[in-house]
Steps between C-alpha positions, in 0.01 A plus 500: 500500500549682833673194643759517223578864581682375806792396277539855374472638853750247640739584215473875565529453877820296465637756250448790742634291789813422294551870422447600864751243629749605230467866599564405863808297400623787280494735796751273677770645271609180328717542192308558175588153378363343820184710476438368150571143617253547787238617248550191282487274807183666629344477153569127481377441855185697420437286190545178698279634780228599249510160332467315832223722638296468182560122485325465834215712367463292183493174697213641703307594180593215268429744216675423173432854370696658785831344393568726195404808700739394775786489248396830343507672838847361567609653169331826607706496822823441309417766240435754774840423654682580175412876487573530871842343440570746215381796707699387806826449311462833315417690818800342668747682273550873454462605139652824369148638447405417857820664631421820308141511626606441863758777468242739351251414773761559770629830359191631324696580183848446353693639208646275233849554648379401850346181362819415311703546820269265692486231233858380546649190335507341847124539535416413140745231397707354783201428724324322214807295413522396865130400501532304174807319631334428836190361328713276275413665167857608423850400601833680507835346408814700446311828525260403217130436546315217325149353504445186703244238397232667714571831323482337157160351586376837623621673184327239282177553692534879470571470127188287444288732715629813326429341160146424611437861605686641199801655675869465436764397753757778518860456592 
C-alpha cells in the first residue's frame, strides 16, 4: 500500500512544480493570452512527465494493481489544474467588485458619488471589450460587436454551468 502512495506524491509534486513554474513565467509580464497558453503547455508537459516517471516505476514493480492507481493519480493532477486555471484567469482580470474594494482599501471610505465618479465607462466597459476582443471571444465589424466561435462555446458552457447551479444568465 505504501509503495502505491508514491503515485499520489508524484502527482502532487508535479502539480506544485507546474504551478511554481507558471507563477515564475507569469512574473515575466507576458500577455494574458500567452500566460494562459503557458499554463496549458506546462499542464500537458506535467502530465507527460508524470506518465513517463510512473511508467519506469511500474516496470520496476511489475504490479498489475498499480496501473489503475497510476491513471487515477494522473486524473487527480489534471483535476487539480482545473481550479488553478479558473482562479488564475479570474485573478487576472479586474472585476467591478474588486475595483471597489481596492478603492475602499486605499481611501478608507468613499461616498456613493465618489464611487460613481471612479467607476467610469472606460474602466467598466471599454477595458472589458478590449480584453474580450484580445482573447478572441468577440469581434468588431463596422462598430458592432459580435460573438466569435470561442465566445459562443464559452457562453454555452456558462449556460450549462448556471443551469446546474440554478442561476440565470443575465443580459
